[in-house]
N, C-alpha and C positions, 0 to 999 in steps of 0.2 A: 322549133322555135320553142321556148318553156311556156305553157298554156296562162303564162298569168303574166308576160315578159307586157312590159307598159303600166301596168297597176304600179301603182306607186302608193306606199303605209306609212302615214306617224304609228312604230309603238313608245305610247306614253307609259307605260307598265312600268310595274317591276317584280322581280322575285320569278317565280316559276310560272307561274297559266300566261301574259303574255309573250315573258319571252316563245316557248314552247311554242303557242297560235303562232308568229311570227316567225321562227323558227321555218315553223313544214310551210309557209305563205308561201316566204323565201326560196323553202326551194324546190319551187312550184311556178318558180322568176319570175315573185313581184321584189322591186325594189324599196327598202325596211332603214327608214332614217327611226334610232334611239330615240328617244329627246330621254336625255340624264339630269339630273339636281348634278351642279357646283359640286369643287369636290368629295366625293362620295361617287358619284354617280351612282346603275339601277344597283340599290341594294345586292343586287346581285353577283355583281360584279368584285360590290366592297366586301359581303363577307368569305369567295371562294378567293381571295384574294390577299384574306388579311390572316387562315387559318386557324379563323375563330372555330364554328365545329362545321364549316362545309367545306370535304377539301379544293385542292388548286384547278383547272380547265372545267368546271361544271358552266361556271359564267360562256366562258369560247367555246362549248362544246350547242350553243345554241345560239350564239349570237356572234357566228362568221359568217363575212362576207356584211354588213350590216354595216348605218354607218354610223354616228356620234357627234349629236347634234348637246351640246350643253348649255339647260336653257331655265333659269331663276323663273319658275310660271310661280311666285307668290309676289314678283315682284307687277305687275301695272303694266313696265310693259316689255320686262316676258313671257306674259302674257298678248300683247300686243303681236309683240313679232309671231307669238305660236296661229292667231286670228288673219296672220301674213298667207302665213305658208298651202293654213283647211285647201285654199281653189283648189291649189296644186297640185294634192292629194286623193289620192283614194275612198282610203280606207282611215281611220280613226282605233286600235286597239287603245283600251285604259283597264284599267282595275281596281280602280280609288273607292273607296264606300262614297253613297250617295252624299250622304251631306258633303262630301268635300269635293264632289264636284265640281259647282256651281263654283266654289271660294276658289278655281283657276282659271272660271272659264271652258271645261269641259266637257256642260250639260248641254247636251244634244239639245235644247233646242238652240241654242249660244251659237251653239253648231251649223245647228239647220242655215239660221240668218244668215250665216257668211258664210256657205257653199248645200242649197237644200238634194246635191246628189252624194253627198258622203255618207257613208254606210259606216256605224259607229258600235263596236262591236265590246261591250261592258262586262266584263269578265268580275266575276267578284262573288264571293262568299254564300251570302245566299241572297242574292236577287236583288233590284232597283226597289222593292217595296215590304211589307209585311217588317212587324211585330222584333225579325231579328235583325233590316235592312243596313243599318249600321252598328252591327255589331261586330267586336274582329275575332279573328279568327285564320288558322291554318289550319292545313292535310286534316290532321287527324279533325280536329272538332269537323271540320261535312262532315267523316268519314260516320259520326256517333252518332250527328245530325241526322245521315242517312243511310244506316240499320248495317252497312255496308262494314264497318267494326264489328256488328254481333255479329254474327259470323263468322269472322276470323279465329282461329287457336285451338287445342289441343280441349277435350271435354279436363270441366273440372282445373282448369290455368283460362290465370284473364283472357282477354281479348291480347290476342299478337297485333302488333301493329309491322304492317307490310313494310318491304321493304320499299317501295316502289313507289310516291307518293298517285293515287288514284284519281284522287279529289283533286285537285289542281289538274293533269292533268286527261283522265279522261275524263271526269266529269266539264275538266271544265277549259282547256287549251281545244282538244280535237273537235268538243262540239261549236265552235267558235270557230272554226275554221272552215263547218260545213254550214253551219246559218255566214258567212262573212260570202265563201262560192254559193251561196243559194241566192243573195245582197246582191253577190251582182250580176247571176243572170238578172231577177230582178229587176235591176235597173236598166237591165239592159234590153228587154221590153218595155219596160209602162214609165225609163229614166225619173223611177223615184229611188231613192234615198233611205237611211234603213236605222233603227235604230233595234242591236241586239242584247237582248234581255238575259245575259250568259250567267243561270247558279249552280254553281261548283257541288253546296250541295244538293240538290237536285239532278245534274247531270249524275252525280254519284249514285242519287235514287236510283233512276232510274236503266241502271247498269244490273242491280238490283231487284225494277220490278217483276220478270217476274217471279223467284223467292219471294215477293210483298205478298203476292195474290195467291199465292200459294199456300201461307199460313193466314191469309182471311179466310180459305177457301178451306182447312183443313181445322182454320177453330183452330191454333197454337202458336207463338211462338215458334220458332225455329233458331235455333241459336247455336254458340259456336260448342265445335266437337261432332257436330249432330247433325245435321247439313249433310246432305252427301257427297256435295259440291266440298265441303269445309272438314273432311274429316268423319265421315259419319259410314261408312265402308273400308273393310277393310282391304276392296280391292281401288281402294284410289287412293293411297296415303302416300307420304316418304318415309323411309325406310332407314334404319343403320347398320350400311354393312359390319366387314369383316375387320377393312380396314381403315375402320368412323368413318369413310366416307359415306355418302348418303345417294338411294337411286330412287327414282317418283315408277310409283304402277301408276296407269291409271288404266287400267284394263279395264273399263264398262261396262261394255257386249260383252255376256256371254260364249262368245267364241273366242276373245280374248280371256279370261276370267280361270275359262274354262282350261286351255291348253295351257294358263300359266299350274294349274291346281297338278294334273299331271306334272308338270317338268320337276316340283318337289315334292314329289308320291304321294297326292293328296286329293285322288281324284274326289273321294264321297266329296269334297268341299264344296267343290264347284255351284248346287243348287243352291247352296242356303243364304249365298247371298241376292241369288232370287226370292224368296220365299219370303221375305219383308222379315228378319227374323237379325242379319248377320251372321256373324263367324259365333260371334259370342266372346270371354272376354280370354279362357283358356284355352280356344284356337285361337284370338289375335297373339297372346303373347307368342305362342309356339311359331307361332309365323314372320313372328321377329327374332328366333333362334333361328329361324331357315337364317336369315337374310345373311345374318353374323357367320355361314358357317362357308360364303364366298366374300370377295375385295368389289369390287365399286363394279372394277373395271368389269370382272370380270361378269356382273351381272346383266353388265350395260349390250358386253356381248351377246350372254343371253338372247336382253330380248331383243337387238336390233339382225336375232339369224331368227328367234324365236314369231317377232315381228309379235308380237304383245302388248307394247304396250309402256314400256320399260325402260327408264334412261336414268345419264348418269345426269347430275348435280351440279353441273360446272358449274365455277369461281368466276368474278367477273373475271380479275386479268387473265385466266386461262384463254378466254372464249375467242382469241382470235386464232387456235390453233384450233381450232375444231373444224372440221373440211364442209362442210357446208355452208358456212357464214366465209369460208375463208376461198371457196366455190363462186358464193354471189356475188362475192366484192364490195361487203357491210361495210367495213373497216376501208379508209382511206389516211396514207402517210401524210402524216401533217409535220411544223415545226410550232411551234404554242411564243409564242411572245418573248419565252423565257429564254429563247432556242434550246430549247429541251424536245425530244422529239419527241413526236409517240401517234396517235391512233382522234380516227372521230369516224364516228356512230353517222354514217350517213341517209338521208333519209329513207322508208321505207319503200315510199309510192313509187312503186314504178310504172312506165304506160309506152305503149306506143310510139315509133320514132324518138324518145322525150328521150336527153341529152343527162345524166341525176349531178345536181348541180352540187361542184364538189366548195371542200375551203381556197379561197387564195386569200382572202385578208381574217385577220381579226383587229375589232379596232377597237386602239384608245380613248381613253377617253377624251371623247368631245375631237376628236382625231375632224370633221367636216364642218364642224365649228364652220369658221371663218369659208369653210370653201360653200357652202352651204346659206350665207348670208350676204356675202357677196353677189351670189348669182339673182339673190333681190333685190340687188340695188344698195345696197351699203356699200355707202366708203368705209378704208382700211382705218381713217381718222373716228366712225366712228364706235366700231370692232372694237379699239385701244377707251375709248367712256367707257362703255355697255362691260367688257370686261371690267376694266377699272372698280367698274357702280354693282360690279358681283350676279348681273346677268346674264350675261356670260359666260364661257369659260376655254 
């Protein structure tokens, strides 16, 4: 049995953070109902299917096996329907700015009166308090406020935007998952519900918390291209090979770096990186030329044979060919709502005797509205009226 079987979640969030949170909880067995806006649904659904600036499939990757209920929370009756649902659910996930949640009836004091044991996970940019609490933002803003962006990119160039949404997922969604599971455990012990105040900025800041402490103790700013793990070390960088593909060298420990230096016939370089002086610009240029002497695949083979933390930089659409991912069955074949064949990345959580959750369905917008409301006691004539008035979809 999946560990969260019989746990029911209302996901009232939009875009990536809340969807990723409920995706992980769903993969552990929870039943998730997405509350979506009439017409457009979750904005993530709208922008990934419109081809605007985020490509197809990103909504489906995080929302399979969920149910979709279209409900207009800007209307009094829409909020009334939501409040009727609350006692049947264990968890509400939302991502609205604090000034908005009260207007749409999602504030914790209101929900707690309806269902004292409810667990509300609020995933916001800056948290429920402070001067920024109602300021708009996205992942890049949270990374800038948290210091993560100041650690990312090559020396003498502007900070580089990470290719994945670190604050949305690592700083927000995953911390919310941890908090929700902890709140469920506490509720089993005490009977108390909880309000989780998850700030994506604080979550991202916690990821670089050790770097922050180092900067305080050393009394200097650690900036992009200078920190050991963001370009400051020649033995921990990405290099271009002969075929213009790239390899990642992460020979942090002496045994890996010393062996690498022997392979490239520069054994005298070994101790330099451990004396606090680095290789120096001249040697670094020579090292770059060394990597141009072989193809990326040839370097990757050397890395595998010598066990020195040297690997090929794989591109997204090639990943399913990697033998490690194939052996671990990371990808699962599906047929998209459009009819196209594709692969879904399964949840990485593996547990003894727990079957892995696999995609069975992709919810069309409002596909479960009728089913859910009829189950609440509404009649077909009621649903016709609610749809006509734009309260449901």
